[in-house]
N, C-alpha and C positions, 0 to 999 in steps of 0.2 A: 504493500500500500504506500509506504514511504517513497519507494523508488518510482511508483506510478505518479505520485504527486509532483516529484522533482521533474519527471519527464514532461508533465503537463505545463509546469511553470516555464520550462525551457522553450516549449513550443509556443507558449503565449508570448514570451519575450521576443522570440524570432519573428512572430507575426507583427508585433508592434514595430520592431526595427524595419521590417519589410515595408510596412505601411508608411513609415516615415521617409524611407528612401523613395518610394513612389510619389509621395505627396510633394517632395522637394522642400524648398526653404519655407519657414514659418511665415504666415501672413504678417504684413506690417514691417518686415525686415527689408530695409533698403540696401542693396549692395553698395559698398563703398567704391569710389573710383579706383582706389589702389587695388582692391580685389578684382574689380572688373577688368582692368587693363593689365593683368598678369598673364603669364604664359599658359596656354591651354591647347591641347590637341583636340581636333574635332573629327569625329567619325562621320562618314558620308553614306554609310550603308543604310538602305531602307528595306524593310522586310517585304516579301512578295506575297504575304497572306491576303492582302487586299490591294487592288490597283485603282485608286481614286481617279487617275487620269482617264481611265476608260469610261468612268461615269461622267466625267466632264465632257467628253466627246459626245456621248449619248444625249446629254442634256442640251448641248449646243445645237445638235441636229433637230431636236424636237420642239424648240421654242416657237410659240405662236407669234407669227409676224405682226398681227394687229396689236396684240398685247405688248409686244416689244416696242412698237412705235408709240403707243399710248403712254407707256412708262417713260420713254425718252422725252416726250413733250412735257410731262409733269416735272421731270428733273431739270429740264432746260428752263422752265418757268421758275423753279425753286432757286436755282443758283445763278441764272443769267448767262450761262455758257452752254454750249452744245456738247452733250456727251458723245464720245467717239465710239463708233461701232466696230468692235473687234471680235464679235462672236464667230465670224467666219474663219478666224485663224486657228480655231480648235474644234472644228465641226466635221472633221474627216479622219478616218482611222489612220491615214498616212501622216497625220499631225500628232499622233500619240506621243512621239518622242519629245516634242516641245512641251506638251502638257506634263509629261513625266518629269522633265528637267525642272519645270516650274515648281512642282511639288517638292522635289528633292532639294532644290535651292532654298525654299522656305524652311524645310525641315533642318537642313544643315546650319543655316544662319541662326536658327532658334536655339542652338546648343551652345550659346555664349555664356560667359561668366556673369554677365550683367542681368541675366534672367529676363531678357527681352524676347518676346514672341512676335513673329510676323506670320502673315497668311499667304497662301498661294495667289489669291486674287490680288493682293497688294503688289506682289512681284510681277504678275502678268500685266497689270495696268502700267506699272512703272516701265517695264520692258517695252511694251507697245509704244508708249508715248515718248520714251527716251531714244527711240531709233529702231526698235524691232519691226514696227509696221512700215516705216519709211524705207528701211533697208531690206524689206522682205525678199525682193528679187535676188539680192546678193547672198542672203543667209539661207535660201532654200533651193531645192532642186526644181528644174523646169521639166515637166513631162511633155509627152508628144503633142498634147493639145495646147501647149503654151501656158498652162495654168500652174502656178507654183504651189506645191502642196507640202512636200516633206522638207523640214529644216535639216540642213547639213550640219555635221559635227566633225568635219575633217579639214577645216581650214581655220586660219587665225581670224580673230574678231577684234575690231577696234574698240577700246574702252570708251572713247568719246563719241564716235560716230554712231555706234550701234547700241550702246548701253548707258550713255549719259555720265560716264565715269571720267570726268575731265581731269581729275588730279590723282588718279589711282596710283600713279607712279610714286607719289609722295606718301601715300597712305597704306599701301598694301601690307607692310610689315607690322604696323600698329594694329591693323584689323586682324592679322593672324595671331598676334600675341594676346589679344583680348578674346579670341575664340569666335569672332564673327566670320572669319574666313578660314578654311582648312589650310594647314601648312603644306599640303601636297600641291596646291595651286601654284603654277608657274606663270610668269609673265615674260614678255619679250619687249624690251625697251625700244622706244622710238630712237632713231638716230638723231644726232644733234641737228642735222639739216631738216629732218622731218618735224622736229619740235619747233624750229624757227618758222616753219610754214603753217603751224597750227593757228587757227583763228582765235579771237578773243571770245570768252564766254559772256553770259548775261551780265556779269559784274565787271567786264572790261579787263579780265585777267587772261594772260596767255595760257592756253591749256597745257597741262603736263600729264599726258596720258600714256598708255601702253597697250600692247596687243596681248590677247589671251590665246592659248593654243587652240581652243574650240569654244563653241557657244555654250556648251554645258558648264565649263569652268567659268566663263564670263557671267552666266546667270547666278552662279553661287557667290561671286564677288559682288554683283549688283545687290543680291539679297542681303549679304553681310553688311554692305555699306548702308543700305536702307535701315537695317536693324540698329546700326550704330547711330545713325541720325535720330532715330526714334528715342534711343537712350539719352542722347544729348538734349533733345527737346524736353523730355520728361524731367530731367535734372534741372534745366533752366526754369521750367514751369513751376516745379515744386519750390525752388529757392525764391522765386519772385512772388508767387501767388499763395503759397502755403499748402500744407498737406490736405486741409479740408476741401479746398478748391480743387486740388489734384484728384481727390476721390470722386468729385462730381464730373470730371472731364469725360466727355463722350468719346467713343471710338471714332466717330465721324470727325470731330475736331482734331483728335490725335493724328489721324491719317493726313488731314489737310496740312498741319504744321510739319509733320515728318516729311511730306512731299516738298514743302516749302524749304525746309532745311536742306534737303537733298539737292534741290535746284539752285538755291541762292547761296548755300554755305551756312555753316553754323553761326558765324559771326553776324551776318546779315539777318539770319533767322531769329537769333536772340534779340537783336536790336528792334526788329519789327514786332516781335511778340511783346516785349516789355515796354517799348517806347523810349528806351534810353539811347543816347548817342553811340554811334559805332563808326569804325573806319571801314569804308566800303572797298571794293576791289580796286578802285582807282586811286586808293590812298587818301581819299577825302573824307572829312567828317560828315556824317549824315545822321539825321534824327529819325528814329523809328516812329511809325504811326501808332503802334500799340495794338493789343489783341483785338479790341472791339472794332477798330477801323480796318483791320486786315481780314479777319475771319468773318466774312459776311458775303451775301450775294453780290455779284458784279452790278454796279449801278450805271454802267454805260455799255455801249455796243462792244461785243467781243472783238479785240483787235486781230488783224490778220497775221501778225508776227508772234513769235514765241519768246520774246525778250523779257516778259513780265512774270516774275516768279509767283506772284499772287494769282494771276490769271491761269498760269500753268497748274498750280495746285488746285484751283477750283475745277478745272477741266478734268484732272485726274480723279478728284473726289466724285464728281458727277458720273464719270465713266465707271468708277468702281461700284457706285451704288446701283447703276444700271445692271452691271454684271451680277452683283450680289443679290439683286431682286429676284433673279432667276436661279439662284443657288448654283451657278456654274462651277464654282470651286468650293469644295468642302475642306475645312481644316481640322475636323475632329476625327481624322483618319488615324488608324492604329499603326504605329511604327514601332521600331525597337525601343524607342524612348517613352512610349506611352502616348496619350493624347496631348496635343498642344492646347494649353488652356486658352480661354477666350480673352482673359485679361492678364496684364503683366503684374508680376509680384510687386513692382515699384508702386503701382497704383492701389494696392489693397490697403 
């Protein structure tokens, strides 16, 4: 009897420890920057027990066109910008590879030390609007009918032109150390001549980008960079507005500001969020507008250029909500790490 009780106690203790490991960090614990930006290896393996990318293809193929258009009109009225239509990029079985890489990129980037989670729909929208859709003919294979369907994974991909990673050459090692990007990812630096030929970005700064060996790797770095920008935004928000306001922050606004930080940079993002002065990309002092004046529907006609980070973030938000309305991507899929939670530990 005594031995039986000891065995039961051991099993109970094991169960408690296992539950704690699965649950992860205790709610309310905010990872420190020191802990966040320390060395961590990231595994990129995803189990094959369930393939959510197949579900994405099926959903995209079966969306009611009238309902799609009706939803688009509502979102355009809500935000003042036109959501971009990207359902057709993942509605064919030959496009399964792209959908799979999107899921795996979100999964990989979510294994960071900062306890930040991102979703496949976020990465899909960012990829499409940062160059994936515009460079579709370059990134995919052309079949006999002239229609591009299958994304290639056997050629190098430009960080700036196809993924919006203008300064990845300067950031890649930091992203690896903090666990946002796998250590196995390799980049190919631009030559000094190529860098001199690079255009200025939205902030007037010369691009410092690099090549990735293939699109699959590039998407993982895009996802890792987006996750790091989300962490930076949440830290800035909590410091300026307080924990109580942070806990009321919606996923909608979080995505908007993360996309803003990604497009304009963390310095500009923080300045525009808080309304404090900052030095812009041209080295000039600029006064931020503040949260309420930036995160709101566009009050004038949508411009034809993509030089405004606020407009870009609104377009990405409207596009993501259009996609999410039809459940095109799911992020509660089972992987070797368990289910990705809907909210970040930082916000609990």
